[in-house]
N, C-alpha and C positions, 0 to 999 in steps of 0.2 A: 899504645892505644889498648890499651888494660878492658878495658869493657866497652860493649858496642850497644846502642838501644838502635838499631839499625833495622834493614827486613832479614831475614836470616838467611835467606838465600842470594846473598853476597859479604862476601866478607872482607873488611877491604885490607888488615892485616896480613891476611894471607896470601892476600894478591898481591900486594907491597912487597912483601917475601921472595913470589913469586917472579918479579920483574925482572926485565932480565938489561932493557937500560932506558934511557932519558925519555926515550917515544911511551913507552910501556908507563913510566912513572905520574910522563905527560895528561896519561887518558884517565887513567887514576886522578888525579889534581884536579881536575878539568868534571871531572863526575860525581866527586866531592862538591866541588861550588857549584856547581849546577842542580846537588839536590837540595830539598829540605832540614839537611842535620848543619851541626853547629858543634862545636866542644863543647861541651859541659867541667866545669874543673879545668884542671891540667891533660890530661890522658882519655877523657868520657865522650863519645859522637855519639847521640841524639836526635830525635825527627826534633826542630822545632818549631813544627804545627802536624799534629795532629788532624785531615782530614776528615773530618765522622761520615760524609757523602758529600756529593754532587748528583744537580739534578735539575739540567735544564738553566746551568746561571747562580743557583742555590745555589750557596757553601754552607756547611757546618764545620765547622773548628772548634776543635782545643787542644792549646798548647801546652806544653808539658813544664815551663820554665816561668811561672808565672805569678799575678803577685792574687791576694787575698782577695776575695772570697772565690772561690772554683766554681768555675764561670766556662763556659760556649757561647761560641757570635754565629751570628747568622748572619750569612752577607748573600742580596742578590738585587738585581738592579733597583728596590726602591726598596730595600733593608738593611739598615747599616746597624746590627743593636745587638747587645754581648747582656746574657741572659745569668745568672744564678741559678748551679744546677740542680741545686736543692730546692727551692720556691719555683726555678724559674718570672725570678723579679724580673722587669729591666734594668739592670742595672746604668748601663747606657746607648746614647745612639737613637738613631731615625727609626720608628715604623711606622706602619696605620693601623689604624684600633684593627677594624679586621683580619689585617694577619696579627698582630700583640695574640689574637684570644684565637688562632689558630694555632697558633708557637705555643701558644700554651696548654691548647689540647692535645695538642701533639704531644711537651713535654710531659702530660699527666700519666701518659701512656708508656713512654718513653725514659722515664728517671731514671729506672733500675741500668736500662744499657749504657746511656750517659754515663754514669758514675762508672760501669764499670771500666769504659773507657779511658777516662779522668787517670781513676786508679794504675792503669795502666801503662798512664804516661810520666808518671811520676820518677828523676831519676833521684839518685842520692840527694839527699843535702839538700831538696828544691823546696824552697820555702814557702809552700804552699801542697801540701801531704799529699796523703787516699784522706777520705771520705770514706764515715766509715757508714757501711752503708744500713748496719742494727739501729743504729742511731738514727741518721741521716730519714 
């Protein structure tokens, strides 16, 4: 595996090289399969989603291998919606008016951080590249 977009505290390549038996290799495969990793192109591991945060069942997610436009997902007990990162336009999903206005208020204050998180999760050759923070 030539490049990893995984947590810096775990190096799969090194651990595979150090494995001494099939049991060690099985543990590593289980860890890979139970993670939020996927193979990008031939030999690159990437996170299949970036969890921005989760609080009391509310999740905000950014996926690296995405379609345009750049967006984030909000999921919770009564929310399953996708928003444009630049404008906070509701792209898809179900959300009540009050909650949508709160997401929009939060977005105006969090937009810079969301753009930085989006940019930090772009693998090479992603169909949707980084957002130009100056132009956004």
